[in-house]
C-alpha positions in Angstrom: 45.4 91.4 113.7 45.3 87.6 114.2 45.7 85.0 111.5 43.7 81.9 110.6 46.5 79.4 110.9 49.0 79.3 113.8 52.7 80.0 113.1 55.6 78.2 114.6 57.6 80.0 117.2 61.4 79.4 117.7 64.0 80.7 120.2 66.9 82.5 118.7 68.5 84.2 121.7 69.0 83.5 125.4 70.2 85.9 128.1 70.7 84.4 131.5 71.9 86.5 134.5 72.0 84.0 137.4 73.9 83.0 140.5 75.8 80.4 138.6 76.7 82.4 135.5 75.8 85.2 133.1 75.5 84.6 129.4 74.6 81.3 127.7 77.9 79.5 127.7 78.9 80.4 131.2 75.5 79.5 132.5 75.4 76.2 130.5 78.9 75.2 131.6 78.0 75.7 135.2 74.8 73.7 134.9 76.4 70.6 133.4 79.1 70.4 136.0 76.7 70.9 138.8 78.0 74.3 140.1 76.4 75.4 143.3 75.3 79.1 143.3 74.1 79.1 146.9 76.3 81.1 149.3 76.3 83.1 152.5 74.4 86.4 152.2 76.9 89.2 152.3 74.7 92.2 151.1 73.4 92.8 154.6 73.8 91.6 158.2 72.0 88.3 158.8 72.9 88.0 162.5 69.3 88.5 163.6 67.8 86.4 160.7 67.2 82.7 160.9 68.2 82.3 157.2 71.9 82.9 156.2 72.0 81.8 152.6 70.8 82.9 149.2 71.6 82.7 145.5 73.0 86.1 144.4 74.4 87.3 141.1 78.1 87.7 141.4 80.2 90.4 139.8 77.3 92.3 138.3 78.6 95.5 136.8 75.6 97.7 136.1 77.9 100.2 134.3 78.1 97.7 131.5 74.4 98.1 130.8 73.3 101.6 132.1 75.0 105.0 132.5 75.5 106.2 136.0 72.4 108.5 136.0 70.0 105.7 134.8 71.5 103.2 137.2 70.8 105.5 140.2 67.1 105.7 139.0 66.4 102.0 138.6 65.9 99.1 140.9 68.2 96.1 140.6 65.3 94.0 139.2 65.1 96.3 136.2 68.9 96.3 135.9 69.1 92.6 135.7 66.3 92.5 133.1 68.0 95.1 131.0 71.2 93.1 131.1 69.4 89.8 130.3 67.5 91.4 127.3 70.7 92.9 125.9 72.5 89.6 126.2 69.6 87.7 124.5 69.4 90.4 121.8 73.1 90.1 121.0 72.9 86.3 121.2 70.2 86.4 118.6 72.4 88.4 116.3 70.9 91.9 116.8 67.8 91.0 114.8 66.0 93.6 112.8 62.2 93.9 113.3 59.6 96.5 112.4 59.3 98.3 115.7 55.5 97.8 116.1 55.9 94.1 115.3 58.3 93.6 118.2 56.7 92.9 121.6 57.8 92.4 125.2 56.3 90.3 127.9 58.5 90.3 131.0 57.5 89.0 134.4 58.4 89.6 138.0 57.0 88.2 141.3 57.8 91.2 143.5 59.2 94.1 141.5 61.2 97.0 142.8 60.9 96.3 146.5 64.4 97.5 147.3 63.5 101.0 146.1 60.2 100.8 148.0 61.9 100.0 151.3 64.6 102.6 150.8 62.1 105.4 150.1 59.9 104.3 153.0 63.0 104.9 155.2 63.5 108.3 153.7 59.8 109.2 154.4 60.2 108.2 158.1 63.6 109.8 158.6 63.5 112.9 156.5 59.9 113.6 155.6 57.7 113.4 152.5 59.4 116.2 150.7 62.6 114.1 150.4 60.9 111.0 148.8 62.4 110.5 145.3 60.3 111.4 142.3 61.8 108.3 140.7 60.3 106.0 143.2 57.2 105.0 141.3 58.9 104.2 138.0 61.6 102.3 140.0 59.3 100.1 141.9 56.5 99.4 139.4 56.4 95.8 138.3 56.2 96.7 134.6 59.3 98.9 134.8 61.6 96.2 133.4 59.4 95.7 130.3 59.3 99.5 129.7 63.0 99.9 130.0 63.7 97.0 127.5 61.3 98.6 125.0 63.0 102.0 125.2 66.5 100.4 125.0 65.5 98.5 121.7 62.9 100.8 120.3 60.1 98.2 120.2 56.6 99.7 120.1 54.5 96.5 119.8 52.5 94.9 122.7 54.3 95.3 126.0 53.2 94.1 129.5 54.3 92.4 132.7 53.1 89.1 134.1 52.9 88.9 137.9 52.0 85.5 139.2 54.6 84.8 141.9 56.9 82.0 140.9 55.0 81.3 137.7 55.5 84.9 136.4 58.3 84.2 133.9 56.8 81.0 132.5 53.5 82.9 132.0 55.6 85.6 130.2 57.2 83.0 127.9 53.8 81.4 127.2 52.0 84.6 126.4 54.9 85.7 124.2 54.7 82.4 122.3 50.9 82.9 121.8 51.4 86.5 120.6 53.7 85.3 117.8 51.8 82.1 117.0 48.5 84.1 116.6 50.0 86.8 114.5 50.1 89.8 116.8 53.9 90.1 116.7 56.9 88.7 114.8 59.4 88.9 117.6 58.9 89.0 121.3 61.3 89.3 124.2 60.0 87.2 127.0 61.4 86.5 130.4 61.5 87.4 134.1 63.5 89.1 136.7 63.8 89.3 140.5 66.0 91.1 143.0 64.2 90.7 146.3 66.9 89.3 148.6 66.5 91.8 151.4 66.1 91.6 155.2 62.3 92.1 155.1 61.6 89.5 152.4 64.0 87.0 153.9 62.3 87.4 157.3 58.8 87.2 155.7 59.5 84.0 153.8 61.2 82.6 156.8 58.2 83.4 159.0 55.9 81.4 156.7 58.3 78.4 157.0 59.0 78.5 153.2 62.8 79.0 153.5 65.3 76.5 154.7 67.3 77.5 157.8 70.0 75.1 156.9 73.3 77.1 157.0 75.3 74.7 154.8 75.4 75.8 151.1 76.1 72.2 150.1 72.9 70.8 151.4 70.5 73.7 151.7 68.8 73.4 148.3 68.1 69.7 147.8 64.9 69.1 145.7 63.2 65.8 146.0 65.6 64.7 148.8 63.9 63.2 151.9 65.7 65.7 154.1 64.7 68.8 152.2 63.2 71.5 154.4 62.6 74.7 152.4 63.8 76.6 149.4 66.7 79.0 149.1 65.8 82.5 147.9 67.6 83.6 144.8 67.7 86.4 142.2 68.6 87.3 138.7 66.9 87.4 135.3 66.6 85.6 132.0 65.3 86.8 128.6 64.4 84.7 125.5 64.1 86.0 122.0 61.1 84.4 120.4 60.6 84.7 116.7 58.3 83.4 114.0 60.1 80.5 112.4 60.0 81.5 108.7 61.3 85.0 109.6 64.1 83.6 111.7 65.2 81.2 109.0 65.0 83.8 106.3 67.5 86.0 108.2 69.8 83.0 108.8 69.3 83.0 112.6 70.7 80.3 114.8 67.7 78.4 116.2 67.9 76.8 119.6 64.6 75.1 119.7 60.9 75.5 119.1 58.4 76.6 121.7 55.8 74.0 121.0 53.1 74.6 123.6 51.9 76.3 126.7 49.5 75.4 129.4 48.2 77.3 132.4 45.8 76.6 135.3 45.1 77.2 139.0 44.9 74.9 141.9 42.0 76.8 143.5 43.2 75.0 146.7 45.2 77.3 149.0 46.9 80.7 148.7 50.4 79.3 149.3 50.3 75.5 149.6 50.0 73.3 146.5 47.2 70.8 146.1 48.9 67.6 147.4 47.3 65.6 144.6 49.0 67.9 142.0 45.6 68.3 140.3 46.0 71.8 139.1 49.6 71.4 138.0 48.5 68.2 136.0 45.9 70.3 134.1 48.6 72.7 133.0 50.9 69.9 131.9 48.2 68.3 129.9 47.2 71.6 128.3 50.8 72.2 127.3 51.0 68.8 125.7 47.7 69.3 123.9 48.8 72.7 122.7 51.9 71.2 121.3 50.1 68.3 119.6 52.0 65.9 121.7 51.3 63.0 124.0 52.8 61.9 127.3 55.0 59.4 125.5 56.7 62.3 123.7 58.1 63.8 127.0 61.7 62.8 127.5 62.8 65.5 130.0 61.0 67.6 132.7 62.7 70.6 134.2 60.8 70.5 137.5 59.6 73.4 139.6 61.4 71.4 142.3 61.7 74.0 145.0 63.1 71.8 147.8 60.1 72.3 150.0 58.4 69.2 151.5 55.0 70.0 150.0 55.9 71.2 146.5 58.2 68.4 145.5 55.8 65.7 146.6 52.8 67.4 144.9 54.8 67.9 141.7 55.7 64.2 141.7 52.0 63.4 141.9 51.2 65.9 139.2 53.6 64.3 136.8 52.2 60.9 137.5 48.6 62.2 137.0 49.5 64.0 133.8 51.8 61.6 132.1 50.7 58.3 133.6 52.6 56.2 136.1 54.6 54.3 133.5 55.8 57.3 131.6 56.5 59.3 134.7 58.8 56.6 136.0 60.9 56.5 132.9 61.2 60.3 132.1 64.2 62.2 133.3 63.3 64.9 135.8 65.7 67.4 137.3 65.5 70.6 139.4 68.1 73.2 138.5 67.0 75.1 141.6 69.4 72.8 143.4 72.1 74.9 141.8 70.5 78.4 141.3 68.2 78.5 144.2 64.7 79.7 143.7 64.8 82.8 141.5 61.1 83.5 142.1 59.7 85.7 139.3 62.7 84.9 137.1 62.7 81.1 137.6 60.3 80.2 134.8 62.4 81.8 132.1 65.7 80.5 133.4 64.2 77.0 133.5 62.6 77.3 130.1 66.1 78.2 128.9 67.5 75.1 130.5 64.9 72.9 128.7 65.7 74.7 125.4 69.4 74.0 125.8 68.7 70.4 126.8 66.9 69.6 123.5 69.5 71.5 121.5 72.6 69.9 123.2 71.6 66.5 124.3 72.8 66.8 127.9 70.6 66.9 131.0 71.7 68.9 134.0 71.6 67.1 137.3 69.7 67.7 140.6 72.7 68.3 142.9 72.7 67.7 146.6 70.5 64.6 146.2 71.4 62.0 148.8 68.4 60.4 150.5 65.5 59.0 148.5 61.9 60.0 149.6 59.1 57.4 149.1 56.8 60.3 148.2 59.3 61.4 145.4 60.1 58.3 143.5 60.9 59.4 140.0 64.2 59.7 138.1 65.7 63.0 139.3 69.0 62.7 137.5 70.9 62.8 140.8 74.2 64.7 141.1 75.7 64.2 137.6 74.7 65.4 134.2 73.4 62.7 131.7 73.8 62.5 128.0 70.4 61.9 126.3 68.8 62.4 122.9 66.0 64.7 124.1 63.7 65.9 121.4 60.8 67.1 123.6 60.8 68.6 127.1 58.5 70.5 129.4 59.3 73.1 132.0 57.1 73.4 135.1 56.5 76.6 137.1 54.0 76.8 140.0 53.4 79.9 142.1 51.7 81.1 145.3 48.1 81.7 144.5 48.0 78.2 143.0 49.0 79.6 139.6 50.6 77.0 137.2 52.4 77.5 133.9 54.0 74.9 131.8 56.1 75.5 128.6 56.7 72.7 126.1 59.9 72.7 124.0 60.6 70.7 120.9 63.9 70.3 119.0 64.0 72.5 115.9 63.5 70.6 112.7 
């Protein structure tokens, strides 16, 4: 049942599985040196595709996380999620929690599409009698959340958020609310995606969303005047959220506090953002209000920053509308998609993790590949080199197709 007064929610574990590194320290070290995770696609033949690059997880050994039988029965999006959750759980010190007080909210934008496509080929080539009985549990969007619950024995609230590129930020926000309002003591929140396949690459390319730039060193360049589309990427990230008093009582290392969460919709277009950034600005203001903060408190923004012409300009307008022109001009804004690419349904959790680490460690990762200023994007995007800064409060923006916006506010732990 809920409680009368809200409880503080802190982050005690982080589990990134990304194109630039797996595990907190490898991921962070890559971020602060500006490591580029964009590379030529080598998982399938791209000779007939207009897009040649992606951000893919390197050296992922599924046998570290699943036995051979389970690995054969799960899509990569679930495998990444299981790995991320286990890494976060270990990073949090293997916390003990009453099973029905431990929840899971894990997002994805697309789910098990690789299994879907493989089994469709089986249907066409070998007939319906050869379609795998494991197809449904492999492709369903909530599979990752279910697998994590079984792995850790958590019987509390468990569900999946599916809101395109805002999926994981919604998951973090809803997990935060679940603890704050007394419905759980610990929640594993995050997101996962593994959709880099010929069909999805072709589909995103046909809608002019992906860059056709073949150069990994200039393909993903958020806020740059010459940006021309995002780079599809994949991976996962899990966060261990806990009620603060409980975490302190067990002596947990606390990264930061999740201070607030805001959500909204543009109600403008199914794929294009409102050019005024109106819906995104609502979500930013709501996150600040939820945190009991003002625009002046914001010192860092991890931008959605996809490297598309429309998104980056609209997000710049949203920040000005939500924070005011003066504050927006002085706050540090960076897009780590310049390094990771766009991890779709996993992006919001990865970027919330970046914001958490920024307020804990006092170093802002850069927006790499930034060369040519754009008059429509005129904020401080921390170009090309990390910056030391005493950041006590940050926000992480995530905006998805459907006009769905989610913003997570992070505060340094007291």
